[in-house]
Structures are given as structure tokens and as C-alpha cells.
C-alpha positions, 0 to 999 in steps of 0.5 A: 500499499505505501509502495503505491502511495509512493508511486503515486506521489512520484507521478504527480506533476509536482514531483516531476517538476522538482524532482531529480528526472525533472526534464525542464528546470522548474522556474522555466515551467513556472515562467511558461505557466505565468505567461499562459495565464497572462495571456488568458487574462488579456483575452478574457479581461481585456478582450485582446484577440480572444478567439485565437489568444485563449486557445493558444494560452490554453495549448501553452498551459497544457504542453507546460504541465509536467508529465501530461505528455500532451505534446512531444515537440521532438516528434515534430522538429528534427535538428538533423534534418533527416526526419520526414513528415511521415516519419513524424506522423507514424511516431504521433500515432503510435506514441502521441498525445492528444495535442500531437494529434492536433498538430498534424493539422499544422504541419500539413498546412491544412488549418491556415488554409481552412481559415483562409477559406472562412476569411474568404467567405466573410470578406467583401472585395467591392472596395478594392474592385471599385478602386483598384489603386488600393492594391498599391497602398496594400502592397506599401504596407508589406515593406515591414515584412522585408524589413524584418527579414533583414533584421532577423538576418543582420542579427546572425542569430537565424538562417535564412528560412527562419528570417523569412518566418519572423519577416511575415509577422509584418503582414499582421496575418496570422494564418499566413505567419503559421503557414510559412513558419510550419514549413520554414521554421517550425521550432519558431512557431510558438514564438512568431504565432504569439507575436503576430496575434498580439500585434494583431490584437493590440492594432488599436494601440499601437497604430493611432500614434503612428497614424498622427505622427505621419499624417496632418490634421488637414490630411486627416480631415480629407473626406473621400468620394462614395465608391461606384456600385460593383456589378456581379460579374465583377465580383465573380470574375475578381477571385477567378482572375486574381487566382489564375494571375497569382497561380501563373506568377507565383504558384507557391502562394496558390495555396492561400490565394486559392483557398481565400478566393474560393471562399469569396466565390461561395460568399458572392455567387449567390447559390452556395449560401449554405456552404458560405455560411458554413465557411463563416461559422462552423468551420472557421470556429472549429479550425479556429480552436484546432489551430489556436491550441496546437499552435500553443503547444509548440510553446514549451519552455525550452524551446520558448524561453531563448534569446531568440524569442525575445528578439522575434517579438521586438523584430515582429513589433518592428515589422508591424510598425514599418508596415503601418508606416509604408501604408500611410506613406504610400497613401500620402504620396497617392493623395499628393498625385490625385490632387488631395482626394485620398485621406492618408488614414486608410493607408494604416489599413493595408496590413491584413488584420481584416476588419480591425484595421479598417476600423481603426482608420474609421475611428481616427478619421471621425476624431478629427471630423465626425462626418467622415466616413472612411470604413469602405475606402479603408476596406480596399487597402485591408483586403488588399493587404490580405492578398499582399502578405499571401504573395509575400508569403508565396515569395519566401516559400518559392525562395527557402522551401526547396 
């Protein structure tokens, strides 16, 4: 009886945290648990991107409970580079935990693509179709991606593929960052995903100071003319044309762009309402849960508590700020060329956080003039940013995934 009690006590999480056989220092485990508690607080109390931040926080909590064995990073990341995906999956099926099984959707690139189908079904491309010049703003807002990529390389701490994964944070697109990172730098997935979604949630805090700094009061008060009505034919042709053009030029971007445009066709064609509603609701919600909790599981103490993680978070913030500035400056230049008809505030919406960035442009515009309505104008650069970040991801994958 005493031996049974002794064996039971030896298997508790507390014993495995502080015992001699502990694989991770106890203080690292406590730090990771504390970080997960902070993320839970931010998601529930502060409502910072709760739909994804909360599952990520729970995944982080579960993977750092000593002895639970719900996720095994060593089954997915091979430092020698000799282990294939098939071998990883075989190990998971035989010996993996619950989170290992869910992580297969990340490793195989399923979850980000399914998320993009849902995003496409919820996205209205009409503002972009009505004002194609918005594509330029979306392109300008990708500048931070390449600044962060360069900064990561200059630091000397990251390889080319890892630097590319870090740079994608500047696109403010969580699923895109996850798809690129799971392919190019899976060991950095936890840090990059948390950085990407944290900055997306903090858009209302990060962007307004930059918007006020780079625009004048006169520019912020500019009223833009009403966008033209977009025809049904244009709405149908746009996703098809974008898919074909992007696929022919950057095939590696087709995975994301194709799923995004497929979801949009479901929404605009008018004959697949059931599928569109499913993509927007049930599918999106289920995949969000699986994606968030499995990504959070990669943030184990030994993998997360490193100097590289701090640098990733700093570079991610820099990338996001530079992308915001790039969009604002592009919009300012376009405003000058157009003779003062474009409000530069819509430039900050060029990052692909839909529709939060567009709402921030609207709020800042109404602070200067309550009668000014910029939301639909800002949605053009906003959805252009989604396309731009997917294209940037395709460029990186084509360059470094071979």
C-alpha cells in the first residue's frame, strides 16, 4: 500500500517539476505557466483577439504541465533534418498525445488554408474592385515584412528560412505566418504565432500614434467620394482572375490565395449560401480552436524561453510598425498625385488584419471630423493587404522551401 502511494506521488506533476528526473528546470515551467495565465487574462478580461489568443494560451498551459505528455516537440522537429513528415506522423500515431494529433493539421498546412476559406467567405472585395489603386497601398504596407527579414539576418541569430518566417509577422496575418513558419522554421512557431496575434490584437494601441505622426490635421480631415457600385459579374470574375494571375506568377502563393478566393466565390455567387455560412461560422470556429490550441502547444519552456524569442517579438513589433508606416506613406504619395482626394489614414489599413485595421482608420478619421466615413475606403487597402501578405509568403516559400 505504501509503495502504491509512493508511486502515485512520484507521478504527480509537482514531483516531476521539482524532482531529480525533471526534464525542464522548474523555474522555466513556472514562467511559462505565468505567461499562459497572462494571455488568458488578456483574452478574457481585455478582449485582445480572444478567439485565437485564448486557445493559444490554453495550448501553452497544457503543454507545460509536467508529466502530462500531451505534446512532444521532438516528434515534429528534427535538428538533423533527416526525419520526414511521414516518419513524424507515424511516431505521433503510435506514441503521441492529444495535442500531437491536433498538430498534424498545422504540420500538413491544413488549418491555415481552412481559415483562409472562412476569411474569404467573410470578405467583401467590392471596395478593392471599385478602387483598384488600393492594391498599391496594400503592397506598400508589406514593407515591414522585408525590413524584419533583413533585421533577422543582420542579427546573425537566424537562418534565411527562419528570418523569412519572422518577417511575415509584419503582414499582420496570423494564418499566413503559421503556414510559412510550419514549413520554414517549425521550432519558432510558438513565438511567431504569439507575436503575430498579439500585435493584431494591439492594433488599436499601436497604429493611432503612427497615424497621427505621419499625417497632418488637414490630411486627416479629407473626405473621400463615395465608391461606385460593383456589378455581380465583377464580383465573380475578381476571385477567378486573381487566382489565375497569382497562380501563374507565384505558384507557391496559390495555396492561400486559392483558398481565400474559393471562400469568396462561395459568398458572392448567390447559389451556395449554405456552404458560405458554414465556412464563415462552423468551419471557421472549429478550425480556429484546433489551430490555436495546437500552435500554443509548441510554446514549451525549453523551446520558448530563449534569447531568440525576445528578438522575434521585438522584430515582429518593428515589422508591424514599419508596415503601418509603409501603408501611410504610400497613401500620402497617392494623395499628392491625386490632387488631395485620398485620406492618408486609410494607408494604415494596408496591413491584413481584417477588419480591425479598417475600423481604426474610421475611428481616427471621425476624431478629426465626426461626419467623415472612411470605413469602406479603408476596406480596399485592408483586403489588398490580405492578398499582399499571401503573395509575400509565396515569395518566401518559393525562395527558401526547396
